[in-house]
N, CA, C and O atoms as a GROMACS GRO file, in nm:
protein
  364
    1MET      N    1  10.347   8.770   8.833
    1MET     CA    2  10.281   8.697   8.939
    1MET      C    3  10.142   8.754   8.961
    1MET      O    4  10.124   8.876   8.961
    2THR      N    5  10.047   8.668   8.978
    2THR     CA    6   9.910   8.712   9.003
    2THR      C    7   9.881   8.714   9.152
    2THR      O    8   9.907   8.618   9.224
    3ILE      N    9   9.827   8.827   9.197
    3ILE     CA   10   9.798   8.850   9.338
    3ILE      C   11   9.651   8.889   9.349
    3ILE      O   12   9.599   8.962   9.264
    4SER      N   13   9.583   8.841   9.451
    4SER     CA   14   9.446   8.881   9.479
    4SER      C   15   9.449   8.998   9.576
    4SER      O   16   9.515   8.992   9.679
    5VAL      N   17   9.377   9.104   9.542
    5VAL     CA   18   9.368   9.220   9.630
    5VAL      C   19   9.225   9.228   9.683
    5VAL      O   20   9.130   9.238   9.605
    6ARG      N   21   9.212   9.223   9.814
    6ARG     CA   22   9.081   9.239   9.878
    6ARG      C   23   9.050   9.388   9.889
    6ARG      O   24   9.129   9.465   9.943
    7ILE      N   25   8.936   9.426   9.836
    7ILE     CA   26   8.897   9.566   9.832
    7ILE      C   27   8.794   9.593   9.942
    7ILE      O   28   8.693   9.523   9.950
    8PRO      N   29   8.818   9.694  10.027
    8PRO     CA   30   8.720   9.725  10.131
    8PRO      C   31   8.593   9.783  10.070
    8PRO      O   32   8.594   9.839   9.961
    9THR      N   33   8.485   9.770  10.142
    9THR     CA   34   8.353   9.812  10.094
    9THR      C   35   8.353   9.954  10.038
    9THR      O   36   8.298   9.978   9.931
   10GLN      N   37   8.414  10.049  10.111
   10GLN     CA   38   8.409  10.189  10.068
   10GLN      C   39   8.488  10.217   9.940
   10GLN      O   40   8.467  10.321   9.878
   11LEU      N   41   8.577  10.127   9.899
   11LEU     CA   42   8.654  10.147   9.776
   11LEU      C   43   8.603  10.060   9.661
   11LEU      O   44   8.654  10.072   9.549
   12ARG      N   45   8.507   9.975   9.685
   12ARG     CA   46   8.457   9.886   9.580
   12ARG      C   47   8.400   9.957   9.458
   12ARG      O   48   8.412   9.903   9.348
   13PRO      N   49   8.340  10.075   9.472
   13PRO     CA   50   8.293  10.143   9.350
   13PRO      C   51   8.407  10.168   9.249
   13PRO      O   52   8.383  10.170   9.129
   14LEU      N   53   8.530  10.187   9.298
   14LEU     CA   54   8.644  10.208   9.209
   14LEU      C   55   8.679  10.081   9.133
   14LEU      O   56   8.740  10.086   9.026
   15ALA      N   57   8.640   9.966   9.188
   15ALA     CA   58   8.671   9.836   9.127
   15ALA      C   59   8.548   9.774   9.063
   15ALA      O   60   8.539   9.652   9.049
   16GLY      N   61   8.452   9.858   9.025
   16GLY     CA   62   8.332   9.807   8.962
   16GLY      C   63   8.248   9.721   9.054
   16GLY      O   64   8.174   9.634   9.009
   17GLY      N   65   8.259   9.746   9.185
   17GLY     CA   66   8.180   9.673   9.282
   17GLY      C   67   8.242   9.541   9.328
   17GLY      O   68   8.185   9.472   9.413
   18GLN      N   69   8.357   9.506   9.273
   18GLN     CA   70   8.420   9.379   9.308
   18GLN      C   71   8.484   9.384   9.447
   18GLN      O   72   8.538   9.487   9.488
   19SER      N   73   8.476   9.273   9.519
   19SER     CA   74   8.538   9.265   9.651
   19SER      C   75   8.682   9.216   9.642
   19SER      O   76   8.761   9.238   9.734
   20THR      N   77   8.716   9.150   9.533
   20THR     CA   78   8.852   9.100   9.511
   20THR      C   79   8.890   9.125   9.365
   20THR      O   80   8.810   9.103   9.274
   21VAL      N   81   9.012   9.170   9.344
   21VAL     CA   82   9.062   9.199   9.210
   21VAL      C   83   9.197   9.128   9.193
   21VAL      O   84   9.279   9.130   9.285
   22ALA      N   85   9.218   9.067   9.079
   22ALA     CA   86   9.347   9.003   9.048
   22ALA      C   87   9.437   9.104   8.978
   22ALA      O   88   9.396   9.170   8.882
   23VAL      N   89   9.560   9.117   9.026
   23VAL     CA   90   9.658   9.208   8.967
   23VAL      C   91   9.792   9.136   8.957
   23VAL      O   92   9.809   9.027   9.010
   24ASP      N   93   9.886   9.198   8.886
   24ASP     CA   94  10.021   9.144   8.874
   24ASP      C   95  10.117   9.229   8.955
   24ASP      O   96  10.092   9.347   8.979
   25GLY      N   97  10.227   9.168   8.998
   25GLY     CA   98  10.331   9.240   9.069
   25GLY      C   99  10.412   9.145   9.154
   25GLY      O  100  10.363   9.041   9.197
   26SER      N  101  10.536   9.182   9.180
   26SER     CA  102  10.622   9.099   9.265
   26SER      C  103  10.646   9.164   9.401
   26SER      O  104  10.704   9.103   9.490
   27THR      N  105  10.600   9.290   9.416
   27THR     CA  106  10.606   9.359   9.545
   27THR      C  107  10.469   9.422   9.570
   27THR      O  108  10.386   9.432   9.480
   28VAL      N  109  10.446   9.464   9.693
   28VAL     CA  110  10.321   9.531   9.726
   28VAL      C  111  10.305   9.657   9.641
   28VAL      O  112  10.197   9.682   9.587
   29GLY      N  113  10.410   9.736   9.628
   29GLY     CA  114  10.404   9.858   9.548
   29GLY      C  115  10.367   9.831   9.403
   29GLY      O  116  10.285   9.903   9.346
   30GLU      N  117  10.426   9.728   9.342
   30GLU     CA  118  10.393   9.692   9.204
   30GLU      C  119  10.248   9.648   9.192
   30GLU      O  120  10.179   9.683   9.097
   31ALA      N  121  10.202   9.571   9.290
   31ALA     CA  122  10.063   9.525   9.288
   31ALA      C  123   9.966   9.642   9.297
   31ALA      O  124   9.864   9.645   9.227
   32LEU      N  125   9.996   9.739   9.383
   32LEU     CA  126   9.908   9.854   9.396
   32LEU      C  127   9.912   9.942   9.271
   32LEU      O  128   9.811  10.003   9.236
   33LYS      N  129  10.026   9.950   9.204
   33LYS     CA  130  10.033  10.023   9.077
   33LYS      C  131   9.950   9.952   8.971
   33LYS      O  132   9.882  10.018   8.891
   34SER      N  133   9.954   9.820   8.970
   34SER     CA  134   9.872   9.742   8.876
   34SER      C  135   9.724   9.763   8.905
   34SER      O  136   9.642   9.770   8.813
   35LEU      N  137   9.689   9.772   9.033
   35LEU     CA  138   9.551   9.798   9.072
   35LEU      C  139   9.505   9.932   9.018
   35LEU      O  140   9.395   9.944   8.964
   36GLU      N  141   9.589  10.034   9.032
   36GLU     CA  142   9.557  10.168   8.981
   36GLU      C  143   9.544  10.166   8.828
   36GLU      O  144   9.454  10.230   8.773
   37ALA      N  145   9.632  10.092   8.760
   37ALA     CA  146   9.626  10.086   8.613
   37ALA      C  147   9.496  10.021   8.566
   37ALA      O  148   9.438  10.063   8.467
   38ALA      N  149   9.452   9.918   8.637
   38ALA     CA  150   9.331   9.846   8.599
   38ALA      C  151   9.205   9.919   8.642
   38ALA      O  152   9.101   9.910   8.576
   39HIS      N  153   9.214   9.991   8.754
   39HIS     CA  154   9.097  10.058   8.812
   39HIS      C  155   9.139  10.196   8.863
   39HIS      O  156   9.165  10.212   8.982
   40PRO      N  157   9.147  10.294   8.774
   40PRO     CA  158   9.192  10.428   8.814
   40PRO      C  159   9.112  10.486   8.930
   40PRO      O  160   8.991  10.470   8.940
   41GLY      N  161   9.185  10.555   9.017
   41GLY     CA  162   9.124  10.620   9.132
   41GLY      C  163   9.179  10.569   9.264
   41GLY      O  164   9.170  10.638   9.365
   42PHE      N  165   9.236  10.449   9.263
   42PHE     CA  166   9.291  10.394   9.387
   42PHE      C  167   9.411  10.474   9.437
   42PHE      O  168   9.426  10.493   9.557
   43GLU      N  169   9.494  10.519   9.346
   43GLU     CA  170   9.616  10.590   9.385
   43GLU      C  171   9.584  10.710   9.474
   43GLU      O  172   9.648  10.731   9.577
   44ASP      N  173   9.486  10.790   9.434
   44ASP     CA  174   9.449  10.908   9.512
   44ASP      C  175   9.395  10.872   9.649
   44ASP      O  176   9.412  10.949   9.744
   45ARG      N  177   9.331  10.759   9.660
   45ARG     CA  178   9.272  10.718   9.788
   45ARG      C  179   9.373  10.652   9.880
   45ARG      O  180   9.358  10.657  10.002
   46LEU      N  181   9.476  10.588   9.822
   46LEU     CA  182   9.571  10.511   9.902
   46LEU      C  183   9.700  10.585   9.936
   46LEU      O  184   9.758  10.562  10.042
   47PHE      N  185   9.744  10.676   9.847
   47PHE     CA  186   9.874  10.740   9.862
   47PHE      C  187   9.861  10.890   9.885
   47PHE      O  188   9.769  10.954   9.835
   48ASP      N  189   9.957  10.946   9.962
   48ASP     CA  190   9.960  11.091   9.981
   48ASP      C  191  10.040  11.154   9.867
   48ASP      O  192  10.082  11.086   9.773
   49GLU      N  193  10.059  11.286   9.875
   49GLU     CA  194  10.128  11.359   9.767
   49GLU      C  195  10.276  11.323   9.753
   49GLU      O  196  10.338  11.356   9.652
   50THR      N  197  10.332  11.257   9.854
   50THR     CA  198  10.474  11.217   9.846
   50THR      C  199  10.491  11.074   9.795
   50THR      O  200  10.603  11.026   9.778
   51GLY      N  201  10.378  11.006   9.770
   51GLY     CA  202  10.386  10.869   9.721
   51GLY      C  203  10.387  10.763   9.829
   51GLY      O  204  10.404  10.644   9.800
   52LYS      N  205  10.370  10.805   9.954
   52LYS     CA  206  10.365  10.710  10.066
   52LYS      C  207  10.220  10.673  10.094
   52LYS      O  208  10.128  10.750  10.065
   53LEU      N  209  10.201  10.554  10.150
   53LEU     CA  210  10.066  10.515  10.190
   53LEU      C  211  10.013  10.615  10.291
   53LEU      O  212  10.086  10.660  10.379
   54ARG      N  213   9.887  10.649  10.278
   54ARG     CA  214   9.825  10.740  10.374
   54ARG      C  215   9.824  10.674  10.512
   54ARG      O  216   9.820  10.551  10.522
   55ARG      N  217   9.829  10.756  10.617
   55ARG     CA  218   9.836  10.705  10.755
   55ARG      C  219   9.722  10.611  10.790
   55ARG      O  220   9.740  10.515  10.864
   56PHE      N  221   9.604  10.639  10.735
   56PHE     CA  222   9.486  10.562  10.771
   56PHE      C  223   9.463  10.440  10.683
   56PHE      O  224   9.360  10.373  10.695
   57VAL      N  225   9.557  10.411  10.593
   57VAL     CA  226   9.545  10.294  10.506
   57VAL      C  227   9.643  10.187  10.553
   57VAL      O  228   9.764  10.210  10.559
   58ASN      N  229   9.590  10.072  10.586
   58ASN     CA  230   9.673   9.958  10.626
   58ASN      C  231   9.668   9.855  10.515
   58ASN      O  232   9.563   9.828  10.458
   59VAL      N  233   9.783   9.798  10.485
   59VAL     CA  234   9.791   9.694  10.382
   59VAL      C  235   9.856   9.572  10.444
   59VAL      O  236   9.959   9.580  10.510
   60PHE      N  237   9.795   9.458  10.420
   60PHE     CA  238   9.844   9.332  10.474
   60PHE      C  239   9.873   9.235  10.361
   60PHE      O  240   9.799   9.227  10.263
   61VAL      N  241   9.984   9.161  10.376
   61VAL     CA  242  10.013   9.047  10.290
   61VAL      C  243   9.987   8.926  10.377
   61VAL      O  244  10.052   8.906  10.480
   62ALA      N  245   9.890   8.845  10.334
   62ALA     CA  246   9.839   8.738  10.420
   62ALA      C  247   9.789   8.807  10.547
   62ALA      O  248   9.696   8.887  10.540
   63GLU      N  249   9.846   8.779  10.662
   63GLU     CA  250   9.802   8.841  10.787
   63GLU      C  251   9.906   8.938  10.843
   63GLU      O  252   9.894   8.983  10.957
   64GLU      N  253  10.008   8.972  10.763
   64GLU     CA  254  10.117   9.057  10.809
   64GLU      C  255  10.103   9.201  10.759
   64GLU      O  256  10.088   9.224  10.639
   65ASP      N  257  10.108   9.296  10.850
   65ASP     CA  258  10.103   9.438  10.816
   65ASP      C  259  10.235   9.476  10.749
   65ASP      O  260  10.342   9.453  10.804
   66ILE      N  261  10.226   9.535  10.629
   66ILE     CA  262  10.350   9.568  10.555
   66ILE      C  263  10.433   9.673  10.626
   66ILE      O  264  10.552   9.686  10.597
   67ARG      N  265  10.376   9.748  10.718
   67ARG     CA  266  10.453   9.848  10.794
   67ARG      C  267  10.560   9.781  10.880
   67ARG      O  268  10.660   9.843  10.915
   68PHE      N  269  10.536   9.655  10.914
   68PHE     CA  270  10.632   9.581  10.997
   68PHE      C  271  10.717   9.486  10.912
   68PHE      O  272  10.795   9.408  10.964
   69LEU      N  273  10.700   9.495  10.781
   69LEU     CA  274  10.782   9.417  10.688
   69LEU      C  275  10.870   9.516  10.612
   69LEU      O  276  10.942   9.595  10.673
   70ASP      N  277  10.864   9.514  10.479
   70ASP     CA  278  10.944   9.605  10.397
   70ASP      C  279  10.858   9.712  10.329
   70ASP      O  280  10.896   9.764  10.224
   71GLY      N  281  10.745   9.745  10.388
   71GLY     CA  282  10.660   9.848  10.331
   71GLY      C  283  10.617   9.812  10.189
   71GLY      O  284  10.582   9.698  10.161
   72LEU      N  285  10.620   9.911  10.101
   72LEU     CA  286  10.580   9.889   9.962
   72LEU      C  287  10.675   9.795   9.888
   72LEU      O  288  10.640   9.741   9.783
   73GLU      N  289  10.795   9.777   9.941
   73GLU     CA  290  10.892   9.685   9.880
   73GLU      C  291  10.875   9.541   9.928
   73GLU      O  292  10.952   9.454   9.888
   74THR      N  293  10.775   9.514  10.010
   74THR     CA  294  10.750   9.379  10.060
   74THR      C  295  10.722   9.287   9.941
   74THR      O  296  10.632   9.315   9.862
   75PRO      N  297  10.797   9.179   9.928
   75PRO     CA  298  10.772   9.086   9.818
   75PRO      C  299  10.641   9.010   9.838
   75PRO      O  300  10.602   8.980   9.951
   76VAL      N  301  10.576   8.979   9.728
   76VAL     CA  302  10.455   8.898   9.732
   76VAL      C  303  10.471   8.779   9.638
   76VAL      O  304  10.519   8.793   9.526
   77ALA      N  305  10.431   8.664   9.685
   77ALA     CA  306  10.442   8.541   9.606
   77ALA      C  307  10.322   8.528   9.514
   77ALA      O  308  10.216   8.584   9.539
   78ASP      N  309  10.341   8.453   9.408
   78ASP     CA  310  10.232   8.424   9.317
   78ASP      C  311  10.117   8.361   9.396
   78ASP      O  312  10.138   8.267   9.473
   79GLY      N  313   9.997   8.412   9.377
   79GLY     CA  314   9.881   8.358   9.447
   79GLY      C  315   9.856   8.419   9.583
   79GLY      O  316   9.760   8.382   9.651
   80ALA      N  317   9.941   8.513   9.625
   80ALA     CA  318   9.926   8.576   9.756
   80ALA      C  319   9.800   8.662   9.760
   80ALA      O  320   9.745   8.699   9.657
   81THR      N  321   9.756   8.691   9.881
   81THR     CA  322   9.641   8.780   9.901
   81THR      C  323   9.689   8.906   9.971
   81THR      O  324   9.756   8.900  10.074
   82LEU      N  325   9.652   9.019   9.913
   82LEU     CA  326   9.684   9.150   9.965
   82LEU      C  327   9.552   9.210  10.013
   82LEU      O  328   9.454   9.211   9.939
   83SER      N  329   9.547   9.260  10.135
   83SER     CA  330   9.424   9.320  10.188
   83SER      C  331   9.447   9.467  10.216
   83SER      O  332   9.545   9.505  10.281
   84ILE      N  333   9.355   9.550  10.167
   84ILE     CA  334   9.357   9.693  10.196
   84ILE      C  335   9.255   9.713  10.307
   84ILE      O  336   9.137   9.679  10.292
   85VAL      N  337   9.301   9.768  10.420
   85VAL     CA  338   9.213   9.784  10.536
   85VAL      C  339   9.224   9.928  10.586
   85VAL      O  340   9.323   9.966  10.648
   86PRO      N  341   9.121  10.009  10.558
   86PRO     CA  342   9.124  10.146  10.609
   86PRO      C  343   9.106  10.146  10.761
   86PRO      O  344   9.030  10.067  10.815
   87ALA      N  345   9.175  10.236  10.826
   87ALA     CA  346   9.162  10.249  10.971
   87ALA      C  347   9.021  10.298  11.003
   87ALA      O  348   8.961  10.374  10.926
   88VAL      N  349   8.969  10.254  11.116
   88VAL     CA  350   8.836  10.294  11.158
   88VAL      C  351   8.851  10.378  11.285
   88VAL      O  352   8.920  10.339  11.380
   89ALA      N  353   8.786  10.493  11.285
   89ALA     CA  354   8.790  10.580  11.403
   89ALA      C  355   8.650  10.595  11.459
   89ALA      O  356   8.551  10.577  11.388
   90GLY      N  357   8.644  10.626  11.581
   90GLY     CA  358   8.514  10.645  11.642
   90GLY      C  359   8.528  10.649  11.793
   90GLY      O  360   8.639  10.639  11.846
   91GLY      N  361   8.420  10.662  11.857
   91GLY     CA  362   8.431  10.669  12.002
   91GLY      C  363   8.306  10.638  12.073
   91GLY      O  364   8.302  10.641  12.196
   0.00000   0.00000   0.00000
């Protein structure tokens, strides 16, 4: 299944400057592994040493936060859009 992954500005250099990348996968986790295979460097930025998404990385399927779905096991349909949204801090 082909999924579009929206890449945030600060991670676009890893994707050759692209704002959207097409990857394969039937779950969020598979899609993110495909993203890493096609554009090395994402894994270190998205995952901690235990293989879990970093606290400050939010991933959405359509408009749904995967933390409130099935996490990395959340299924994605062909043609779905996955958005990587880093948390923003400030004051």
